[in-house]
MARZA-301654 format. One record per residue (C-alpha): residue number from 1; residue in three letters; y, x, z. Coordinates in Angstrom, 1 decimal, always signed. Layout:
BEGIN
i:NUM, aa:ala, yy:Y, xx:X, zz:Z;
...
This chain:
BEGIN
i:1, aa:met, yy:+0.0, xx:+0.0, zz:+0.0;
i:2, aa:asn, yy:+3.7, xx:+1.0, zz:-0.2;
i:3, aa:thr, yy:+4.3, xx:+3.2, zz:+2.8;
i:4, aa:leu, yy:+7.5, xx:+4.1, zz:+4.6;
i:5, aa:pro, yy:+8.2, xx:+7.7, zz:+5.7;
i:6, aa:thr, yy:+8.5, xx:+8.3, zz:+9.4;
i:7, aa:asn, yy:+12.0, xx:+9.6, zz:+9.0;
i:8, aa:trp, yy:+13.1, xx:+7.0, zz:+6.4;
i:9, aa:leu, yy:+16.1, xx:+6.0, zz:+8.4;
i:10, aa:thr, yy:+17.9, xx:+9.4, zz:+8.0;
i:11, aa:ala, yy:+16.0, xx:+11.2, zz:+5.2;
i:12, aa:gly, yy:+17.4, xx:+11.3, zz:+1.7;
i:13, aa:leu, yy:+20.3, xx:+9.2, zz:+0.5;
i:14, aa:leu, yy:+22.1, xx:+7.7, zz:+3.4;
i:15, aa:asp, yy:+23.1, xx:+4.5, zz:+1.7;
i:16, aa:phe, yy:+22.7, xx:+1.0, zz:+3.1;
i:17, aa:glu, yy:+21.6, xx:-0.7, zz:-0.2;
i:18, aa:tyr, yy:+19.1, xx:+2.1, zz:-0.9;
i:19, aa:lys, yy:+17.6, xx:+1.9, zz:+2.6;
i:20, aa:lys, yy:+17.5, xx:-1.9, zz:+2.4;
i:21, aa:tyr, yy:+15.6, xx:-1.6, zz:-0.9;
i:22, aa:leu, yy:+13.0, xx:+0.8, zz:+0.7;
i:23, aa:leu, yy:+12.6, xx:-1.4, zz:+3.8;
i:24, aa:leu, yy:+12.2, xx:-4.7, zz:+1.9;
i:25, aa:ala, yy:+9.6, xx:-3.1, zz:-0.4;
i:26, aa:tyr, yy:+7.6, xx:-1.8, zz:+2.5;
i:27, aa:leu, yy:+7.8, xx:-5.0, zz:+4.5;
i:28, aa:gln, yy:+6.7, xx:-7.0, zz:+1.5;
i:29, aa:ala, yy:+3.7, xx:-4.7, zz:+1.1;
i:30, aa:ala, yy:+2.9, xx:-5.2, zz:+4.8;
i:31, aa:lys, yy:+3.0, xx:-8.9, zz:+4.5;
i:32, aa:asn, yy:+0.7, xx:-8.7, zz:+1.5;
i:33, aa:glu, yy:-1.8, xx:-6.8, zz:+3.7;
i:34, aa:phe, yy:-1.6, xx:-9.5, zz:+6.3;
i:35, aa:gly, yy:-2.2, xx:-12.1, zz:+3.6;
i:36, aa:lys, yy:-5.5, xx:-10.4, zz:+2.9;
i:37, aa:gln, yy:-6.2, xx:-10.4, zz:+6.7;
i:38, aa:arg, yy:-6.0, xx:-6.6, zz:+6.7;
i:39, aa:leu, yy:-4.3, xx:-5.5, zz:+9.9;
i:40, aa:tyr, yy:-4.8, xx:-1.8, zz:+10.1;
i:41, aa:pro, yy:-3.3, xx:+0.7, zz:+9.6;
i:42, aa:val, yy:-0.2, xx:-1.4, zz:+8.7;
i:43, aa:phe, yy:+0.1, xx:-3.0, zz:+12.1;
i:44, aa:ser, yy:+0.1, xx:+0.3, zz:+13.9;
i:45, aa:asp, yy:+2.5, xx:+1.7, zz:+11.3;
i:46, aa:leu, yy:+5.0, xx:-1.2, zz:+11.9;
i:47, aa:asn, yy:+4.9, xx:-0.7, zz:+15.6;
i:48, aa:met, yy:+5.6, xx:+3.0, zz:+15.1;
i:49, aa:his, yy:+8.6, xx:+2.3, zz:+12.9;
i:50, aa:tyr, yy:+10.0, xx:-0.3, zz:+15.3;
i:51, aa:arg, yy:+9.7, xx:+2.0, zz:+18.3;
i:52, aa:asn, yy:+11.5, xx:+4.7, zz:+16.3;
i:53, aa:leu, yy:+14.3, xx:+2.3, zz:+15.5;
i:54, aa:gln, yy:+14.7, xx:+1.4, zz:+19.2;
i:55, aa:gln, yy:+14.7, xx:+5.1, zz:+20.2;
i:56, aa:val, yy:+17.4, xx:+5.9, zz:+17.7;
i:57, aa:lys, yy:+19.4, xx:+2.9, zz:+18.8;
i:58, aa:ala, yy:+19.2, xx:+3.8, zz:+22.5;
i:59, aa:his, yy:+19.5, xx:+7.6, zz:+22.1;
i:60, aa:lys, yy:+21.4, xx:+8.5, zz:+18.9;
i:61, aa:gln, yy:+20.8, xx:+12.2, zz:+19.5;
i:62, aa:leu, yy:+17.2, xx:+11.6, zz:+18.5;
i:63, aa:val, yy:+18.4, xx:+11.5, zz:+14.9;
i:64, aa:tyr, yy:+18.3, xx:+15.3, zz:+15.0;
i:65, aa:glu, yy:+14.9, xx:+15.3, zz:+13.2;
i:66, aa:ser, yy:+16.6, xx:+14.8, zz:+9.8;
i:67, aa:phe, yy:+20.0, xx:+16.5, zz:+10.2;
i:68, aa:pro, yy:+21.1, xx:+20.1, zz:+10.4;
i:69, aa:glu, yy:+21.2, xx:+21.4, zz:+13.9;
i:70, aa:arg, yy:+21.4, xx:+24.4, zz:+16.2;
i:71, aa:ile, yy:+20.0, xx:+24.6, zz:+19.7;
i:72, aa:ser, yy:+22.7, xx:+24.8, zz:+22.2;
i:73, aa:arg, yy:+20.6, xx:+24.7, zz:+25.4;
i:74, aa:ala, yy:+17.0, xx:+24.7, zz:+26.4;
i:75, aa:asp, yy:+16.0, xx:+22.8, zz:+29.5;
i:76, aa:phe, yy:+12.5, xx:+24.3, zz:+30.3;
i:77, aa:glu, yy:+12.1, xx:+22.5, zz:+33.6;
i:78, aa:lys, yy:+12.1, xx:+19.1, zz:+31.8;
i:79, aa:leu, yy:+10.3, xx:+20.5, zz:+28.8;
i:80, aa:glu, yy:+13.0, xx:+19.2, zz:+26.4;
i:81, aa:leu, yy:+15.5, xx:+20.7, zz:+24.0;
i:82, aa:val, yy:+19.1, xx:+19.5, zz:+24.0;
i:83, aa:tyr, yy:+20.7, xx:+19.8, zz:+20.6;
i:84, aa:glu, yy:+24.3, xx:+20.2, zz:+19.7;
i:85, aa:lys, yy:+24.8, xx:+18.1, zz:+16.5;
i:86, aa:ile, yy:+26.7, xx:+19.3, zz:+13.5;
i:87, aa:val, yy:+26.7, xx:+15.6, zz:+12.4;
i:88, aa:gln, yy:+28.9, xx:+13.8, zz:+14.9;
i:89, aa:asp, yy:+29.1, xx:+10.1, zz:+15.7;
i:90, aa:asp, yy:+31.3, xx:+9.3, zz:+12.8;
i:91, aa:glu, yy:+30.9, xx:+7.3, zz:+9.6;
i:92, aa:thr, yy:+27.4, xx:+8.7, zz:+9.1;
i:93, aa:met, yy:+26.2, xx:+7.3, zz:+12.5;
i:94, aa:gln, yy:+28.0, xx:+4.0, zz:+11.8;
i:95, aa:gln, yy:+25.9, xx:+3.7, zz:+8.6;
i:96, aa:ile, yy:+22.7, xx:+4.4, zz:+10.5;
i:97, aa:glu, yy:+23.7, xx:+1.8, zz:+13.1;
i:98, aa:glu, yy:+24.3, xx:-0.7, zz:+10.3;
i:99, aa:ile, yy:+20.9, xx:-0.1, zz:+8.9;
i:100, aa:ile, yy:+19.3, xx:-0.4, zz:+12.3;
i:101, aa:gln, yy:+21.0, xx:-3.8, zz:+12.9;
i:102, aa:tyr, yy:+19.7, xx:-5.0, zz:+9.6;
i:103, aa:ala, yy:+16.1, xx:-3.6, zz:+10.0;
i:104, aa:ala, yy:+15.3, xx:-4.4, zz:+13.6;
i:105, aa:pro, yy:+15.0, xx:-8.2, zz:+13.2;
i:106, aa:leu, yy:+12.9, xx:-7.8, zz:+10.0;
i:107, aa:phe, yy:+10.5, xx:-5.5, zz:+11.8;
i:108, aa:asn, yy:+10.3, xx:-8.0, zz:+14.7;
i:109, aa:glu, yy:+9.4, xx:-10.8, zz:+12.2;
i:110, aa:ala, yy:+6.7, xx:-8.7, zz:+10.5;
i:111, aa:leu, yy:+5.3, xx:-7.6, zz:+13.9;
i:112, aa:ala, yy:+5.2, xx:-11.2, zz:+15.1;
i:113, aa:glu, yy:+3.2, xx:-12.1, zz:+12.0;
i:114, aa:gly, yy:+0.8, xx:-9.2, zz:+12.6;
i:115, aa:lys, yy:+0.4, xx:-10.2, zz:+16.3;
i:116, aa:glu, yy:-0.4, xx:-13.8, zz:+15.3;
i:117, aa:leu, yy:-3.1, xx:-12.5, zz:+12.9;
i:118, aa:tyr, yy:-4.5, xx:-10.2, zz:+15.6;
i:119, aa:asp, yy:-4.6, xx:-13.0, zz:+18.2;
i:120, aa:phe, yy:-6.3, xx:-15.3, zz:+15.7;
i:121, aa:val, yy:-9.1, xx:-12.8, zz:+14.9;
i:122, aa:glu, yy:-9.5, xx:-11.9, zz:+18.6;
i:123, aa:arg, yy:-9.9, xx:-15.6, zz:+19.6;
i:124, aa:his, yy:-12.8, xx:-15.8, zz:+17.1;
i:125, aa:leu, yy:-14.7, xx:-12.9, zz:+18.5;
i:126, aa:glu, yy:-17.6, xx:-13.4, zz:+20.9;
i:127, aa:ile, yy:-18.6, xx:-10.5, zz:+23.1;
i:128, aa:ser, yy:-21.8, xx:-10.5, zz:+25.1;
i:129, aa:pro, yy:-24.0, xx:-7.9, zz:+26.9;
i:130, aa:val, yy:-27.3, xx:-7.2, zz:+25.3;
i:131, aa:gly, yy:-30.1, xx:-6.9, zz:+27.9;
i:132, aa:ile, yy:-29.5, xx:-5.5, zz:+31.3;
i:133, aa:thr, yy:-26.1, xx:-3.9, zz:+31.7;
i:134, aa:pro, yy:-26.1, xx:-0.7, zz:+33.8;
i:135, aa:met, yy:-23.3, xx:+0.2, zz:+36.2;
i:136, aa:tyr, yy:-21.9, xx:+2.7, zz:+33.8;
i:137, aa:his, yy:-20.2, xx:+1.0, zz:+30.9;
i:138, aa:asn, yy:-18.1, xx:+3.8, zz:+29.3;
i:139, aa:glu, yy:-20.7, xx:+4.7, zz:+26.7;
i:140, aa:gly, yy:-23.4, xx:+2.9, zz:+24.9;
i:141, aa:tyr, yy:-24.0, xx:+0.9, zz:+21.8;
i:142, aa:leu, yy:-21.8, xx:-1.6, zz:+20.0;
i:143, aa:phe, yy:-23.5, xx:-4.2, zz:+17.7;
i:144, aa:leu, yy:-20.9, xx:-5.6, zz:+15.4;
i:145, aa:glu, yy:-21.4, xx:-8.6, zz:+13.1;
i:146, aa:ala, yy:-19.0, xx:-9.9, zz:+10.5;
i:147, aa:phe, yy:-19.1, xx:-13.5, zz:+9.2;
i:148, aa:pro, yy:-21.5, xx:-14.6, zz:+7.9;
i:149, aa:gly, yy:-23.8, xx:-12.6, zz:+10.2;
i:150, aa:lys, yy:-26.4, xx:-11.2, zz:+7.8;
i:151, aa:glu, yy:-26.0, xx:-7.6, zz:+8.9;
i:152, aa:thr, yy:-25.4, xx:-5.8, zz:+12.1;
i:153, aa:gln, yy:-23.3, xx:-2.7, zz:+12.2;
i:154, aa:val, yy:-24.6, xx:-0.4, zz:+14.9;
i:155, aa:tyr, yy:-22.2, xx:+2.1, zz:+16.5;
i:156, aa:val, yy:-22.4, xx:+4.4, zz:+19.5;
i:157, aa:tyr, yy:-19.2, xx:+4.1, zz:+21.5;
i:158, aa:arg, yy:-17.5, xx:+6.2, zz:+24.2;
i:159, aa:ile, yy:-14.5, xx:+5.1, zz:+26.3;
i:160, aa:thr, yy:-12.2, xx:+7.7, zz:+27.6;
i:161, aa:val, yy:-9.7, xx:+7.3, zz:+30.4;
i:162, aa:phe, yy:-6.3, xx:+9.1, zz:+30.4;
i:163, aa:glu, yy:-4.0, xx:+8.9, zz:+33.5;
i:164, aa:asn, yy:-0.5, xx:+9.9, zz:+34.2;
i:165, aa:thr, yy:+1.7, xx:+9.3, zz:+37.3;
i:166, aa:tyr, yy:+2.3, xx:+5.7, zz:+36.5;
i:167, aa:glu, yy:-0.7, xx:+4.1, zz:+34.8;
i:168, aa:lys, yy:-4.1, xx:+4.6, zz:+33.3;
i:169, aa:tyr, yy:-4.9, xx:+4.4, zz:+29.6;
i:170, aa:arg, yy:-8.3, xx:+3.7, zz:+27.9;
i:171, aa:gly, yy:-9.2, xx:+4.8, zz:+24.4;
i:172, aa:ile, yy:-12.4, xx:+4.2, zz:+22.5;
i:173, aa:asn, yy:-14.3, xx:+6.3, zz:+19.9;
i:174, aa:thr, yy:-17.1, xx:+4.9, zz:+17.8;
i:175, aa:lys, yy:-19.6, xx:+6.5, zz:+15.5;
i:176, aa:his, yy:-21.5, xx:+4.4, zz:+12.9;
i:177, aa:leu, yy:-25.2, xx:+4.9, zz:+13.3;
i:178, aa:gln, yy:-26.7, xx:+2.4, zz:+10.9;
i:179, aa:thr, yy:-26.5, xx:-1.0, zz:+9.2;
i:180, aa:val, yy:-29.4, xx:-3.3, zz:+10.1;
i:181, aa:arg, yy:-30.3, xx:-6.6, zz:+8.3;
i:182, aa:arg, yy:-31.4, xx:-8.8, zz:+11.1;
i:183, aa:gly, yy:-33.8, xx:-11.8, zz:+11.0;
i:184, aa:leu, yy:-35.5, xx:-14.1, zz:+13.4;
i:185, aa:ala, yy:-37.9, xx:-11.3, zz:+14.4;
i:186, aa:leu, yy:-35.1, xx:-8.7, zz:+15.0;
i:187, aa:thr, yy:-32.8, xx:-10.0, zz:+17.8;
i:188, aa:his, yy:-30.1, xx:-8.0, zz:+19.5;
i:189, aa:glu, yy:-32.5, xx:-7.3, zz:+22.3;
i:190, aa:his, yy:-35.2, xx:-6.1, zz:+20.0;
i:191, aa:leu, yy:-32.7, xx:-3.9, zz:+18.2;
i:192, aa:lys, yy:-31.7, xx:-2.3, zz:+21.5;
i:193, aa:val, yy:-35.3, xx:-1.6, zz:+22.4;
i:194, aa:gln, yy:-35.8, xx:+0.0, zz:+18.9;
i:195, aa:leu, yy:-32.8, xx:+2.3, zz:+19.5;
i:196, aa:leu, yy:-34.1, xx:+3.3, zz:+22.9;
i:197, aa:arg, yy:-37.4, xx:+4.4, zz:+21.2;
i:198, aa:glu, yy:-35.7, xx:+6.3, zz:+18.4;
i:199, aa:arg, yy:-32.9, xx:+7.9, zz:+20.3;
i:200, aa:his, yy:-33.1, xx:+9.7, zz:+23.6;
i:201, aa:asp, yy:-29.5, xx:+10.9, zz:+24.1;
i:202, aa:leu, yy:-28.6, xx:+7.6, zz:+25.9;
i:203, aa:pro, yy:-31.5, xx:+6.8, zz:+28.2;
i:204, aa:asn, yy:-29.9, xx:+3.8, zz:+29.8;
i:205, aa:pro, yy:-27.1, xx:+2.6, zz:+27.5;
i:206, aa:ala, yy:-24.7, xx:-0.3, zz:+28.0;
i:207, aa:thr, yy:-25.0, xx:-2.4, zz:+24.9;
i:208, aa:phe, yy:-22.7, xx:-5.1, zz:+23.7;
i:209, aa:ala, yy:-22.7, xx:-7.5, zz:+20.7;
i:210, aa:val, yy:-19.4, xx:-8.5, zz:+19.1;
i:211, aa:val, yy:-19.8, xx:-11.4, zz:+16.6;
i:212, aa:ser, yy:-17.0, xx:-12.7, zz:+14.4;
i:213, aa:arg, yy:-16.9, xx:-16.4, zz:+13.7;
i:214, aa:ile, yy:-14.4, xx:-16.0, zz:+10.8;
i:215, aa:pro, yy:-14.6, xx:-13.8, zz:+7.7;
i:216, aa:val, yy:-12.2, xx:-10.8, zz:+8.1;
i:217, aa:pro, yy:-12.4, xx:-7.3, zz:+6.5;
i:218, aa:leu, yy:-14.6, xx:-5.0, zz:+8.6;
i:219, aa:glu, yy:-12.8, xx:-1.7, zz:+8.5;
i:220, aa:his, yy:-9.2, xx:-3.0, zz:+8.4;
i:221, aa:ser, yy:-9.4, xx:-5.8, zz:+11.0;
i:222, aa:leu, yy:-12.8, xx:-6.6, zz:+12.6;
i:223, aa:leu, yy:-13.8, xx:-3.1, zz:+13.8;
i:224, aa:pro, yy:-10.4, xx:-2.0, zz:+15.3;
i:225, aa:ile, yy:-9.9, xx:-5.4, zz:+17.0;
i:226, aa:ala, yy:-13.5, xx:-5.4, zz:+18.2;
i:227, aa:lys, yy:-13.0, xx:-1.9, zz:+19.7;
i:228, aa:arg, yy:-9.9, xx:-3.0, zz:+21.6;
i:229, aa:ser, yy:-11.6, xx:-6.2, zz:+22.8;
i:230, aa:leu, yy:-14.6, xx:-4.2, zz:+24.0;
i:231, aa:val, yy:-12.3, xx:-1.9, zz:+26.1;
i:232, aa:lys, yy:-10.8, xx:-5.0, zz:+27.7;
i:233, aa:phe, yy:-14.2, xx:-6.6, zz:+28.3;
i:234, aa:val, yy:-15.6, xx:-3.4, zz:+29.9;
i:235, aa:thr, yy:-12.5, xx:-2.9, zz:+32.0;
i:236, aa:asn, yy:-12.9, xx:-6.4, zz:+33.4;
i:237, aa:leu, yy:-16.6, xx:-5.7, zz:+34.2;
i:238, aa:ala, yy:-15.5, xx:-2.7, zz:+36.2;
i:239, aa:ala, yy:-12.8, xx:-4.5, zz:+38.1;
């Protein structure tokens, strides 16, 4: 799809009409992706651009990434560089602010559309444990089924936890193992037993099945949303 450079706001020709053209072409491409029910990577990309706009709006000195500059002072205690700008808050910065004022509500609108699609897909996912669930849930198997459920995508997953002073973050990594065509004789439980026989790296794995009740693209919507939903599900189990 039509992408937007990270530094689109300040790179190249700093002209309102030109930036407006770039932005509208990008947002139209994003909406086309949503129309195909393809959320990723465009939804993450939109969030990144919107956060960047808010940062520039709140801290105009962050515009340094695309303008000439010289370091005037280094504050090593806070691990940050303070830049003295050659470009001052004059007509150039006023143009940037004009572009931000135009772009921010349009990004908001596109993000709201993406969030609505995300919530719609998430509401139509069913997550359930397969077999006996051990006390340790941060690694195991994920059985993922798109609609209609003729095949099961088998992944091994690992949830990692990152902490800072204020809060705890959880991320998830998955590796695709195989695609299995299930039938009446091969239930999720039988599939788990089969994996235990074939693989010995996870002797007592947590295993969860995520089933979609609506047709959505696997790689661009179902898998990333299923991964985030599984993290929330496992977090609630541990609470």
